[in-house]
MIDOKOL-919204 format. One line per field, with one value per atom (N, C-alpha, C): residue number from 0; residue in one letter; atom name; x, y negated, z. Coordinates in nm, 4 decimals. Example, Ala and Ser with C-alpha at 12.3 -4.5 7.8 and 13.67 -1.06 7.14 Angstrom:
BEGIN
n <- c(0; 0; 0; 1; 1; 1)
res <- c(a; a; a; s; s; s)
atom <- c(N; CA; C; N; CA; C)
xx <- c(1.3190; 1.2300; 1.3200; 1.2850; 1.3670; 1.2900)
yy <- c(0.5690; 0.4500; 0.3300; 0.2250; 0.1060; -0.0030)
zz <- c(0.7800; 0.7800; 0.7800; 0.7080; 0.7140; 0.7870)
This chain:
BEGIN
n <- c(0; 0; 0; 1; 1; 1; 2; 2; 2; 3; 3; 3; 4; 4; 4; 5; 5; 5; 6; 6; 6; 7; 7; 7; 8; 8; 8; 9; 9; 9; 10; 10; 10; 11; 11; 11; 12; 12; 12; 13; 13; 13; 14; 14; 14; 15; 15; 15; 16; 16; 16; 17; 17; 17; 18; 18; 18; 19; 19; 19; 20; 20; 20; 21; 21; 21; 22; 22; 22; 23; 23; 23; 24; 24; 24; 25; 25; 25; 26; 26; 26; 27; 27; 27; 28; 28; 28; 29; 29; 29; 30; 30; 30; 31; 31; 31; 32; 32; 32; 33; 33; 33; 34; 34; 34; 35; 35; 35; 36; 36; 36; 37; 37; 37; 38; 38; 38; 39; 39; 39; 40; 40; 40; 41; 41; 41; 42; 42; 42; 43; 43; 43; 44; 44; 44; 45; 45; 45; 46; 46; 46; 47; 47; 47; 48; 48; 48; 49; 49; 49; 50; 50; 50; 51; 51; 51; 52; 52; 52; 53; 53; 53; 54; 54; 54; 55; 55; 55; 56; 56; 56; 57; 57; 57; 58; 58; 58; 59; 59; 59; 60; 60; 60; 61; 61; 61; 62; 62; 62; 63; 63; 63; 64; 64; 64; 65; 65; 65; 66; 66; 66; 67; 67; 67; 68; 68; 68; 69; 69; 69; 70; 70; 70; 71; 71; 71; 72; 72; 72; 73; 73; 73; 74; 74; 74; 75; 75; 75; 76; 76; 76; 77; 77; 77; 78; 78; 78; 79; 79; 79; 80; 80; 80; 81; 81; 81; 82; 82; 82; 83; 83; 83; 84; 84; 84; 85; 85; 85; 86; 86; 86; 87; 87; 87; 88; 88; 88; 89; 89; 89; 90; 90; 90; 91; 91; 91; 92; 92; 92; 93; 93; 93; 94; 94; 94; 95; 95; 95; 96; 96; 96; 97; 97; 97; 98; 98; 98; 99; 99; 99; 100; 100; 100; 101; 101; 101; 102; 102; 102; 103; 103; 103; 104; 104; 104; 105; 105; 105; 106; 106; 106; 107; 107; 107; 108; 108; 108; 109; 109; 109; 110; 110; 110; 111; 111; 111; 112; 112; 112; 113; 113; 113; 114; 114; 114; 115; 115; 115; 116; 116; 116; 117; 117; 117; 118; 118; 118; 119; 119; 119; 120; 120; 120; 121; 121; 121; 122; 122; 122; 123; 123; 123; 124; 124; 124; 125; 125; 125; 126; 126; 126; 127; 127; 127; 128; 128; 128; 129; 129; 129; 130; 130; 130; 131; 131; 131; 132; 132; 132; 133; 133; 133; 134; 134; 134; 135; 135; 135; 136; 136; 136; 137; 137; 137; 138; 138; 138; 139; 139; 139; 140; 140; 140; 141; 141; 141; 142; 142; 142; 143; 143; 143; 144; 144; 144; 145; 145; 145; 146; 146; 146; 147; 147; 147; 148; 148; 148; 149; 149; 149; 150; 150; 150; 151; 151; 151; 152; 152; 152; 153; 153; 153; 154; 154; 154; 155; 155; 155; 156; 156; 156; 157; 157; 157; 158; 158; 158; 159; 159; 159; 160; 160; 160; 161; 161; 161; 162; 162; 162; 163; 163; 163; 164; 164; 164; 165; 165; 165; 166; 166; 166; 167; 167; 167; 168; 168; 168; 169; 169; 169; 170; 170; 170; 171; 171; 171; 172; 172; 172; 173; 173; 173; 174; 174; 174; 175; 175; 175; 176; 176; 176; 177; 177; 177)
res <- c(m; m; m; s; s; s; n; n; n; t; t; t; q; q; q; p; p; p; v; v; v; a; a; a; v; v; v; l; l; l; g; g; g; n; n; n; f; f; f; k; k; k; d; d; d; p; p; p; n; n; n; l; l; l; l; l; l; m; m; m; n; n; n; a; a; a; a; a; a; k; k; k; r; r; r; i; i; i; r; r; r; e; e; e; s; s; s; g; g; g; y; y; y; q; q; q; d; d; d; f; f; f; d; d; d; i; i; i; y; y; y; t; t; t; p; p; p; y; y; y; p; p; p; i; i; i; h; h; h; g; g; g; l; l; l; d; d; d; k; k; k; a; a; a; m; m; m; g; g; g; v; v; v; k; k; k; r; r; r; t; t; t; i; i; i; l; l; l; p; p; p; y; y; y; i; i; i; s; s; s; f; f; f; a; a; a; g; g; g; a; a; a; i; i; i; f; f; f; g; g; g; l; l; l; s; s; s; n; n; n; a; a; a; l; l; l; f; f; f; l; l; l; m; m; m; q; q; q; w; w; w; t; t; t; g; g; g; a; a; a; e; e; e; h; h; h; y; y; y; k; k; k; l; l; l; n; n; n; i; i; i; g; g; g; g; g; g; k; k; k; p; p; p; l; l; l; f; f; f; a; a; a; l; l; l; q; q; q; f; f; f; s; s; s; v; v; v; p; p; p; v; v; v; a; a; a; f; f; f; e; e; e; l; l; l; t; t; t; v; v; v; l; l; l; c; c; c; t; t; t; a; a; a; l; l; l; f; f; f; t; t; t; f; f; f; f; f; f; g; g; g; l; l; l; w; w; w; g; g; g; l; l; l; c; c; c; k; k; k; l; l; l; p; p; p; t; t; t; w; w; w; y; y; y; s; s; s; p; p; p; l; l; l; q; q; q; h; h; h; d; d; d; a; a; a; g; g; g; f; f; f; k; k; k; s; s; s; a; a; a; v; v; v; d; d; d; d; d; d; t; t; t; y; y; y; v; v; v; v; v; v; s; s; s; i; i; i; f; f; f; a; a; a; k; k; k; d; d; d; q; q; q; r; r; r; f; f; f; s; s; s; l; l; l; e; e; e; a; a; a; t; t; t; t; t; t; k; k; k; l; l; l; i; i; i; k; k; k; d; d; d; l; l; l; g; g; g; a; a; a; d; d; d; d; d; d; v; v; v; r; r; r; l; l; l; i; i; i; e; e; e; a; a; a)
atom <- c(N; CA; C; N; CA; C; N; CA; C; N; CA; C; N; CA; C; N; CA; C; N; CA; C; N; CA; C; N; CA; C; N; CA; C; N; CA; C; N; CA; C; N; CA; C; N; CA; C; N; CA; C; N; CA; C; N; CA; C; N; CA; C; N; CA; C; N; CA; C; N; CA; C; N; CA; C; N; CA; C; N; CA; C; N; CA; C; N; CA; C; N; CA; C; N; CA; C; N; CA; C; N; CA; C; N; CA; C; N; CA; C; N; CA; C; N; CA; C; N; CA; C; N; CA; C; N; CA; C; N; CA; C; N; CA; C; N; CA; C; N; CA; C; N; CA; C; N; CA; C; N; CA; C; N; CA; C; N; CA; C; N; CA; C; N; CA; C; N; CA; C; N; CA; C; N; CA; C; N; CA; C; N; CA; C; N; CA; C; N; CA; C; N; CA; C; N; CA; C; N; CA; C; N; CA; C; N; CA; C; N; CA; C; N; CA; C; N; CA; C; N; CA; C; N; CA; C; N; CA; C; N; CA; C; N; CA; C; N; CA; C; N; CA; C; N; CA; C; N; CA; C; N; CA; C; N; CA; C; N; CA; C; N; CA; C; N; CA; C; N; CA; C; N; CA; C; N; CA; C; N; CA; C; N; CA; C; N; CA; C; N; CA; C; N; CA; C; N; CA; C; N; CA; C; N; CA; C; N; CA; C; N; CA; C; N; CA; C; N; CA; C; N; CA; C; N; CA; C; N; CA; C; N; CA; C; N; CA; C; N; CA; C; N; CA; C; N; CA; C; N; CA; C; N; CA; C; N; CA; C; N; CA; C; N; CA; C; N; CA; C; N; CA; C; N; CA; C; N; CA; C; N; CA; C; N; CA; C; N; CA; C; N; CA; C; N; CA; C; N; CA; C; N; CA; C; N; CA; C; N; CA; C; N; CA; C; N; CA; C; N; CA; C; N; CA; C; N; CA; C; N; CA; C; N; CA; C; N; CA; C; N; CA; C; N; CA; C; N; CA; C; N; CA; C; N; CA; C; N; CA; C; N; CA; C; N; CA; C; N; CA; C; N; CA; C; N; CA; C; N; CA; C; N; CA; C; N; CA; C; N; CA; C; N; CA; C; N; CA; C; N; CA; C; N; CA; C; N; CA; C; N; CA; C; N; CA; C; N; CA; C; N; CA; C; N; CA; C; N; CA; C; N; CA; C; N; CA; C; N; CA; C; N; CA; C; N; CA; C; N; CA; C; N; CA; C; N; CA; C; N; CA; C; N; CA; C; N; CA; C; N; CA; C; N; CA; C; N; CA; C; N; CA; C; N; CA; C; N; CA; C; N; CA; C; N; CA; C; N; CA; C; N; CA; C; N; CA; C; N; CA; C; N; CA; C; N; CA; C; N; CA; C)
xx <- c(14.1784; 14.1443; 13.9927; 13.9335; 13.7879; 13.7466; 13.6234; 13.5689; 13.4829; 13.4858; 13.4010; 13.4624; 13.3748; 13.4150; 13.3683; 13.4469; 13.3974; 13.2854; 13.1805; 13.0673; 13.0730; 13.0958; 13.0957; 13.1622; 13.2020; 13.2460; 13.1369; 13.0852; 12.9776; 13.0292; 12.9728; 13.0039; 12.8776; 12.8602; 12.7417; 12.7745; 12.6814; 12.6941; 12.5722; 12.5911; 12.4803; 12.4423; 12.5371; 12.5169; 12.4907; 12.3783; 12.3505; 12.4503; 12.5102; 12.6102; 12.7374; 12.7782; 12.8915; 12.8596; 12.7347; 12.6921; 12.7006; 12.6542; 12.6602; 12.8061; 12.8927; 13.0340; 13.0928; 13.0531; 13.1026; 13.0591; 12.9346; 12.8851; 12.9669; 12.9930; 13.0736; 13.2153; 13.2761; 13.4148; 13.4285; 13.3304; 13.3357; 13.3248; 13.2331; 13.2179; 13.3445; 13.3994; 13.5220; 13.6422; 13.6387; 13.7476; 13.7423; 13.6356; 13.6271; 13.5426; 13.4825; 13.3950; 13.2637; 13.2155; 13.0893; 12.9845; 13.0270; 12.9328; 12.9217; 12.8504; 12.8268; 12.6830; 12.6333; 12.4964; 12.4879; 12.3836; 12.3617; 12.2179; 12.2006; 12.0688; 12.0350; 11.9171; 11.8762; 11.7351; 11.7005; 11.5640; 11.4598; 11.5035; 11.4128; 11.4907; 11.4222; 11.4934; 11.5759; 11.6930; 11.7796; 11.7966; 11.7509; 11.7553; 11.8993; 11.9222; 12.0537; 12.1469; 12.1060; 12.1944; 12.2185; 12.1154; 12.1329; 12.2305; 12.2270; 12.3219; 12.4638; 12.4767; 12.6088; 12.6671; 12.5799; 12.6252; 12.6520; 12.6025; 12.6188; 12.5180; 12.4014; 12.2972; 12.2317; 12.2193; 12.1556; 12.0038; 11.9394; 11.7927; 11.7368; 11.6226; 11.5588; 11.4916; 11.4768; 11.4054; 11.2586; 11.2145; 11.0767; 10.9730; 10.9903; 10.8900; 10.8764; 10.9856; 10.9788; 10.9043; 10.9244; 10.8511; 10.7022; 10.6667; 10.5269; 10.4661; 10.5411; 10.4920; 10.4704; 10.5605; 10.5437; 10.4160; 10.3858; 10.2611; 10.1393; 10.1456; 10.0335; 10.0119; 10.1189; 10.1079; 10.0560; 10.1056; 10.0597; 9.9099; 9.8654; 9.7238; 9.6350; 9.6736; 9.5930; 9.5858; 9.6991; 9.6986; 9.6210; 9.6334; 9.5565; 9.4075; 9.3692; 9.2267; 9.1691; 9.2365; 9.1858; 9.1842; 9.2895; 9.2935; 9.1800; 9.1616; 9.0569; 8.9178; 8.8920; 8.7598; 8.7367; 8.8391; 8.8257; 8.8112; 8.8915; 8.8874; 8.7552; 8.7120; 8.5872; 8.4654; 8.4617; 8.3424; 8.3306; 8.4415; 8.4353; 8.4795; 8.5452; 8.5976; 8.5339; 8.5450; 8.5108; 8.3619; 8.3025; 8.1645; 8.0857; 8.0521; 7.9872; 7.8420; 7.8085; 7.6705; 7.6319; 7.5243; 7.4747; 7.3737; 7.4140; 7.3280; 7.2874; 7.1611; 7.1066; 7.1717; 7.2294; 7.2902; 7.4245; 7.4793; 7.6103; 7.7200; 7.8347; 7.9441; 7.9927; 8.0537; 8.1027; 8.2161; 8.2941; 8.3970; 8.3972; 8.3718; 8.3742; 8.4641; 8.5553; 8.6520; 8.5847; 8.4771; 8.4105; 8.3602; 8.3092; 8.2548; 8.3645; 8.4834; 8.5949; 8.6724; 8.6470; 8.7275; 8.7257; 8.6116; 8.6148; 8.6946; 8.6733; 8.7441; 8.8934; 8.9284; 9.0693; 9.1371; 9.0674; 9.1232; 9.1480; 9.0500; 9.0625; 9.1753; 9.1856; 9.2923; 9.4299; 9.4354; 9.5607; 9.6062; 9.5139; 9.5478; 9.5871; 9.5137; 9.5441; 9.6838; 9.7146; 9.8460; 9.9585; 9.9341; 10.0360; 10.0658; 9.9617; 9.9809; 10.0552; 10.0170; 10.0824; 10.2288; 10.2569; 10.3949; 10.4776; 10.4208; 10.4939; 10.5241; 10.4241; 10.4417; 10.5482; 10.5332; 10.6282; 10.7638; 10.7659; 10.8917; 10.9702; 10.9003; 10.9652; 11.0213; 10.9440; 10.9929; 11.1163; 11.1150; 11.2306; 11.3533; 11.3350; 11.4483; 11.5056; 11.4208; 11.4661; 11.5079; 11.5022; 11.5370; 11.4550; 11.3262; 11.2365; 11.1709; 11.1337; 11.1574; 11.2982; 11.3632; 11.4934; 11.4689; 11.4863; 11.4493; 11.5588; 11.6826; 11.7911; 11.8987; 11.9531; 12.0685; 12.1676; 12.2951; 12.3930; 12.4030; 12.3491; 12.3557; 12.2437; 12.1404; 12.0189; 12.0355; 12.1373; 12.1539; 12.2472; 12.3058; 12.3971; 12.3170; 12.3515; 12.2776; 12.2902; 12.4078; 12.4259; 12.3441; 12.3282; 12.2465; 12.0990; 12.0560; 11.9158; 11.8814; 11.9797; 11.9519; 11.9238; 11.9436; 11.9166; 11.7680; 11.6839; 11.5400; 11.4959; 11.5878; 11.5508; 11.6197; 11.7499; 11.8169; 11.9593; 12.0000; 12.1382; 12.1428; 12.2485; 12.2730; 12.3849; 12.3642; 12.4620; 12.5173; 12.6495; 12.7194; 12.7786; 12.7573; 12.8172; 12.8923; 13.0137; 13.0929; 13.1117; 13.0640; 13.0597; 13.1918; 13.2204; 13.3461; 13.3520; 13.2369; 13.2343; 13.2958; 13.3084; 13.3635; 13.5081; 13.5446; 13.6797; 13.7875; 13.7536; 13.8513; 13.8576; 13.7758; 13.7658; 13.8955; 13.9431; 14.0553; 14.0158; 14.0218; 13.9723; 14.0368; 14.1659; 14.2355; 14.2033; 14.2130; 14.1911; 14.0455; 13.9527; 13.8111; 13.7756; 13.8240; 13.7993; 13.8579; 13.9794; 14.0440; 13.9649; 13.9176; 13.8401; 13.7147; 13.6404; 13.5157; 13.5454; 13.6514; 13.6890; 13.7281; 13.8057; 13.8498; 13.7338; 13.6251; 13.5083; 13.4242; 13.4560; 13.3874; 13.2836; 13.2918; 13.1949; 13.2167; 13.1064; 13.1136; 13.1570; 13.1023; 13.1257; 13.1559; 13.2764; 13.3139; 13.3360; 13.2767; 13.2875; 13.2797; 13.3313; 13.3312; 13.2171; 13.1422; 13.0364; 13.0879; 13.0804; 13.1263; 13.0114; 13.0219; 12.9180; 12.9831)
yy <- c(-8.0887; -8.2079; -8.2258; -8.2385; -8.2503; -8.3960; -8.4233; -8.5580; -8.5787; -8.4850; -8.4970; -8.5917; -8.6603; -8.7527; -8.6979; -8.7107; -8.6682; -8.7605; -8.6992; -8.7752; -8.7800; -8.6643; -8.6569; -8.5279; -8.5276; -8.4052; -8.3718; -8.2493; -8.2047; -8.0989; -8.0981; -7.9957; -7.9546; -7.8241; -7.7731; -7.7440; -7.7776; -7.7520; -7.6733; -7.5862; -7.5099; -7.5608; -7.6251; -7.6681; -7.8190; -7.8636; -8.0079; -8.0849; -8.0190; -8.0876; -8.1153; -8.0194; -8.0428; -8.1547; -8.1576; -8.2595; -8.3985; -8.4137; -8.5436; -8.5890; -8.4962; -8.5275; -8.5655; -8.4940; -8.5233; -8.6627; -8.6991; -8.8319; -8.9419; -8.9262; -9.0257; -9.0337; -8.9182; -8.9156; -8.9717; -8.9443; -8.9979; -9.1501; -9.2003; -9.3460; -9.4077; -9.3441; -9.3949; -9.3881; -9.2981; -9.2868; -9.3976; -9.4772; -9.5911; -9.5682; -9.4521; -9.4274; -9.5025; -9.5620; -9.6353; -9.5766; -9.5144; -9.4599; -9.3086; -9.2701; -9.1282; -9.1121; -8.9915; -8.9647; -8.8247; -8.8024; -8.6725; -8.6316; -8.5097; -8.4567; -8.3451; -8.3552; -8.2574; -8.2092; -8.0880; -8.0383; -8.1035; -8.1709; -8.2393; -8.3533; -8.4520; -8.5640; -8.5194; -8.5773; -8.5492; -8.6796; -8.6786; -8.7979; -8.8453; -8.9734; -9.0328; -9.0244; -8.9542; -8.9387; -9.0718; -9.1531; -9.2829; -9.3714; -9.3650; -9.4419; -9.3884; -9.2563; -9.1955; -9.2308; -9.2457; -9.2813; -9.4308; -9.5108; -9.6558; -9.7193; -9.6571; -9.7102; -9.8308; -9.9391; -10.0591; -10.0426; -10.1219; -10.1198; -10.1673; -10.1139; -10.1484; -10.2859; -10.3494; -10.4765; -10.4556; -10.3315; -10.3024; -10.3707; -10.3784; -10.4503; -10.5976; -10.6598; -10.7990; -10.8115; -10.7137; -10.7130; -10.6950; -10.6064; -10.5847; -10.7105; -10.7753; -10.8987; -11.0078; -11.0166; -11.1139; -11.0847; -10.9576; -10.9204; -10.9620; -10.9458; -10.9857; -11.1363; -11.2130; -11.3593; -11.4015; -11.3377; -11.3675; -11.3403; -11.2249; -11.1894; -11.2822; -11.3106; -11.3978; -11.5388; -11.5935; -11.7310; -11.7416; -11.6425; -11.6460; -11.6310; -11.5450; -11.5281; -11.6587; -11.7200; -11.8448; -11.9566; -11.9647; -12.0678; -12.0492; -11.9278; -11.9054; -11.9317; -11.8896; -11.9139; -12.0631; -12.1326; -12.2762; -12.3500; -12.3135; -12.3839; -12.3599; -12.2345; -12.2065; -12.2574; -12.2405; -12.2774; -12.4245; -12.4919; -12.6313; -12.7301; -12.6855; -12.7780; -12.7570; -12.6379; -12.6146; -12.5836; -12.5057; -12.4617; -12.4774; -12.5995; -12.6311; -12.5849; -12.5000; -12.4557; -12.4763; -12.5479; -12.5662; -12.4555; -12.3568; -12.2420; -12.2477; -12.2791; -12.2788; -12.3797; -12.4845; -12.5874; -12.5484; -12.4372; -12.3943; -12.4826; -12.4910; -12.5694; -12.5054; -12.5866; -12.5357; -12.4349; -12.4520; -12.3527; -12.3356; -12.2141; -12.1828; -12.0615; -12.0744; -11.9680; -11.8389; -11.8502; -11.7306; -11.6403; -11.6977; -11.6184; -11.5667; -11.6184; -11.5793; -11.4601; -11.4215; -11.3169; -11.1845; -11.1298; -10.9992; -11.0023; -11.1056; -11.1136; -11.1360; -11.2224; -11.2479; -11.1214; -11.0488; -10.9242; -10.8240; -10.8047; -10.7057; -10.7417; -10.8677; -10.9061; -10.8986; -10.9255; -10.9113; -10.7660; -10.6750; -10.5325; -10.4833; -10.5249; -10.4826; -10.5288; -10.6567; -10.7079; -10.6473; -10.6230; -10.5573; -10.4183; -10.3429; -10.2077; -10.2109; -10.3019; -10.3096; -10.3523; -10.4530; -10.4967; -10.3851; -10.3126; -10.2038; -10.0925; -10.0542; -9.9466; -9.9817; -10.0976; -10.1335; -10.1740; -10.2289; -10.2593; -10.1332; -10.0299; -9.9020; -9.8416; -9.8456; -9.7935; -9.8701; -10.0017; -10.0816; -10.0519; -10.0425; -10.0154; -9.8758; -9.7803; -9.6424; -9.6193; -9.7249; -9.7173; -9.6103; -9.6098; -9.5140; -9.5775; -9.5078; -9.3650; -9.3377; -9.2417; -9.1941; -9.0595; -9.0574; -8.9384; -8.8324; -8.8722; -8.7752; -8.8057; -8.7019; -8.7126; -8.6050; -8.6377; -8.5345; -8.4237; -8.4453; -8.3440; -8.2408; -8.2693; -8.1879; -8.0449; -8.0152; -7.8794; -7.7931; -7.8513; -7.7783; -7.6887; -7.5615; -7.4660; -7.4996; -7.5441; -7.5817; -7.7036; -7.7967; -7.9153; -7.8774; -7.7835; -7.7392; -7.6764; -7.6198; -7.5559; -7.6580; -7.7870; -7.8904; -7.9051; -7.8463; -7.8511; -7.7322; -7.6421; -7.5203; -7.5078; -7.4851; -7.4516; -7.5043; -7.5951; -7.6405; -7.7926; -7.8461; -7.9897; -8.0146; -8.1095; -8.1360; -8.2767; -8.2857; -8.4131; -8.4400; -8.5610; -8.5973; -8.7287; -8.7302; -8.8537; -8.8814; -8.9957; -9.0264; -9.0842; -9.0560; -9.0996; -9.2513; -9.3182; -9.4645; -9.5331; -9.4616; -9.5193; -9.5604; -9.6758; -9.7274; -9.6421; -9.5662; -9.4799; -9.3399; -9.3125; -9.1779; -9.1349; -9.0200; -8.9509; -8.8037; -8.7363; -8.5989; -8.5104; -8.5162; -8.4301; -8.4679; -8.5974; -8.6425; -8.6225; -8.6496; -8.6348; -8.4879; -8.4016; -8.2578; -8.2061; -8.2488; -8.2059; -8.2535; -8.3776; -8.4318; -8.3490; -8.3191; -8.2439; -8.1020; -8.0410; -7.9070; -7.9121; -8.0146; -8.0285; -8.0541; -8.1099; -8.1380; -8.0132; -7.9035; -7.7775; -7.7386; -7.7942; -7.7594; -7.6156; -7.5451; -7.4064; -7.3969; -7.4809; -7.4732; -7.6151; -7.6385; -7.7710; -7.7584; -7.8490; -7.8419; -7.9807; -7.9882; -8.1122; -8.1064; -8.2155; -8.2288; -8.3231; -8.2785; -8.3599; -8.3846; -8.4961; -8.5296; -8.5482)
zz <- c(8.7249; 8.8007; 8.7988; 8.9163; 8.9223; 8.9346; 8.8923; 8.8989; 9.0228; 9.1156; 9.2334; 9.3353; 9.4041; 9.5087; 9.6425; 9.7489; 9.8800; 9.9268; 9.9806; 10.0326; 10.1846; 10.2457; 10.3917; 10.4371; 10.5628; 10.6292; 10.7297; 10.7233; 10.8113; 10.9064; 11.0255; 11.1240; 11.1964; 11.2156; 11.2850; 11.4309; 11.5181; 11.6610; 11.7078; 11.8051; 11.8632; 12.0022; 12.0710; 12.2091; 12.2141; 12.2729; 12.2791; 12.3655; 12.4641; 12.5464; 12.4660; 12.3839; 12.2938; 12.1951; 12.1502; 12.0546; 12.1165; 12.2405; 12.3079; 12.3226; 12.3611; 12.3738; 12.2373; 12.1340; 11.9990; 11.9549; 11.9828; 11.9443; 12.0113; 12.1405; 12.2130; 12.1581; 12.1350; 12.0882; 11.9465; 11.8602; 11.7233; 11.7287; 11.8096; 11.8234; 11.8823; 11.9851; 12.0486; 11.9537; 11.8565; 11.7592; 11.6546; 11.6561; 11.5650; 11.4418; 11.4282; 11.3130; 11.3321; 11.2236; 11.2293; 11.1370; 11.0284; 10.9319; 10.9516; 11.0581; 11.0849; 11.1313; 11.1197; 11.1613; 11.2195; 11.2984; 11.3607; 11.3328; 11.2862; 11.2509; 11.3487; 11.4109; 11.5119; 11.4823; 11.5265; 11.5023; 11.5927; 11.6988; 11.7916; 11.8564; 11.9119; 11.9739; 12.0945; 12.1100; 12.2246; 12.3011; 12.4261; 12.5093; 12.5286; 12.5002; 12.5200; 12.4010; 12.2956; 12.1796; 12.1098; 12.0971; 12.0317; 12.1083; 12.2403; 12.3218; 12.3037; 12.2998; 12.2807; 12.1438; 12.0442; 11.9097; 11.8950; 11.9898; 11.9800; 11.8864; 11.8719; 11.7838; 11.8512; 11.7788; 11.8313; 11.8335; 11.9182; 11.9230; 11.7895; 11.7545; 11.6284; 11.6359; 11.5212; 11.5151; 11.4785; 11.4719; 11.4319; 11.5215; 11.6542; 11.7342; 11.6942; 11.6538; 11.6107; 11.4775; 11.3902; 11.2634; 11.2905; 11.3821; 11.4182; 11.4792; 11.5666; 11.6292; 11.5250; 11.4279; 11.3191; 11.2413; 11.2210; 11.1544; 11.2351; 11.3675; 11.4532; 11.4466; 11.4552; 11.4477; 11.3106; 11.2059; 11.0702; 11.0565; 11.1043; 11.0942; 11.1748; 11.2989; 11.3846; 11.3291; 11.2891; 11.2374; 11.1068; 11.0191; 10.8946; 10.9196; 11.0136; 11.0452; 11.0978; 11.1935; 11.2501; 11.1463; 11.0662; 10.9623; 10.8617; 10.8130; 10.7119; 10.7667; 10.8907; 10.9480; 10.9720; 11.0191; 11.0424; 10.9103; 10.8133; 10.6842; 10.6118; 10.6053; 10.5338; 10.6094; 10.7435; 10.8197; 10.8511; 10.8744; 10.9176; 10.8106; 10.7068; 10.6060; 10.4685; 10.4185; 10.2788; 10.2557; 10.3421; 10.3184; 10.4479; 10.4812; 10.6077; 10.6055; 10.7015; 10.7192; 10.8652; 10.8877; 11.0229; 11.0492; 11.1297; 11.1569; 11.3027; 11.3256; 11.4616; 11.5534; 11.5004; 11.5830; 11.6430; 11.5973; 11.6491; 11.5887; 11.6570; 11.5984; 11.4679; 11.3832; 11.2544; 11.2737; 11.3785; 11.4123; 11.5631; 11.6078; 11.7500; 11.7699; 11.8640; 11.8875; 11.9345; 12.0132; 12.0649; 11.9523; 11.8479; 11.7381; 11.6441; 11.6607; 11.5740; 11.6276; 11.7517; 11.8158; 11.7387; 11.6986; 11.6297; 11.4989; 11.4193; 11.2916; 11.3156; 11.4094; 11.4390; 11.4921; 11.5781; 11.6313; 11.5193; 11.4335; 11.3261; 11.2291; 11.1918; 11.0983; 11.1654; 11.2955; 11.3695; 11.3705; 11.3997; 11.4018; 11.2627; 11.1620; 11.0250; 10.9823; 11.0031; 10.9612; 11.0440; 11.1736; 11.2558; 11.2012; 11.1674; 11.1143; 10.9807; 10.8929; 10.7622; 10.7745; 10.8560; 10.8749; 10.9375; 11.0335; 11.0978; 10.9978; 10.9205; 10.8232; 10.7197; 10.6562; 10.5511; 10.6093; 10.7305; 10.7970; 10.8273; 10.8750; 10.9025; 10.7749; 10.6674; 10.5398; 10.4946; 10.5099; 10.4691; 10.5542; 10.6856; 10.7742; 10.7520; 10.7164; 10.6926; 10.5478; 10.4679; 10.3255; 10.2535; 10.2812; 10.2183; 10.0977; 9.9981; 9.9810; 9.9292; 9.9891; 9.9429; 9.8757; 9.7473; 9.6706; 9.6678; 9.6967; 9.6852; 9.7886; 9.8457; 9.9339; 9.8925; 9.8837; 9.8469; 9.9507; 10.0704; 10.1756; 10.1649; 10.0903; 10.0946; 10.0431; 9.9671; 9.9141; 9.9995; 10.1028; 10.1896; 10.2849; 10.2895; 10.3733; 10.5216; 10.5639; 10.7040; 10.7416; 10.6476; 10.6720; 10.6836; 10.6018; 10.6075; 10.7414; 10.8100; 10.9390; 11.0492; 11.0217; 11.1221; 11.1503; 11.0683; 11.0961; 11.1799; 11.2088; 11.2799; 11.4143; 11.4154; 11.5409; 11.5523; 11.4653; 11.4619; 11.4640; 11.5242; 11.5221; 11.4223; 11.3335; 11.2274; 11.2447; 11.2480; 11.2545; 11.1171; 11.0668; 10.9379; 10.9532; 10.9037; 10.8963; 10.7477; 10.7039; 10.5612; 10.5115; 10.3862; 10.3255; 10.3072; 10.3145; 10.3017; 10.4226; 10.5339; 10.6567; 10.6335; 10.6850; 10.6620; 10.7281; 10.8327; 10.9003; 10.8399; 10.7399; 10.6857; 10.6198; 10.6638; 10.6018; 10.6063; 10.4951; 10.4881; 10.5939; 10.6054; 10.7007; 10.8451; 10.8766; 11.0143; 11.0576; 10.9680; 11.0015; 11.0215; 10.9343; 10.9480; 11.0783; 11.1103; 11.2349; 11.3566; 11.3525; 11.4647; 11.4902; 11.3846; 11.4023; 11.4509; 11.4009; 11.4502; 11.5970; 11.6348; 11.7740; 11.8695; 11.8185; 11.9023; 11.9280; 11.8614; 11.8873; 11.7848; 11.6649; 11.5602; 11.5140; 11.4882; 11.4429; 11.2970; 11.2146; 11.0710; 11.0212; 10.9739; 10.9233; 10.7740; 10.6991; 10.5530; 10.4908; 10.3696; 10.2920; 10.1923; 10.1829; 10.0829; 9.9758; 9.8511; 9.7387; 9.6427; 9.5730; 9.4732; 9.3377)
């Protein structure tokens, strides 16, 4: 009796048209916890998989608003409230003179929010994946498309999932255990 648990069923595909059909059929079969690994982007694959749009643009926009509002607040607070200096008769706070600093802080905060938001959404850094030692999975960086249906999926059944991937035209179907 082994102590290994099934992690996923993987299948390799060589044809992108078969892969697109497989993505649609897996989604239509009710699987939700599956992923597809490709050596390059395939147009329409995310739609075929039923992947929702990312919230990353909203995170970036929040960073821009955060940066702009903080820049304007700090310049107004320091120049007109806390440390008043009358320089050449100019107003204590003028929006025209604040543009470069506000722009720079807006860009900086947008970049930081985007970077860390992307890392959070992608669950990075991920130091280990049970799939990383599989030779067929490694070929996804070269010339093969790999479909994985994870055992965490509520519809996962070893026999039914393996049969589905074979019926979809996968060249090599195998079970990954941890």
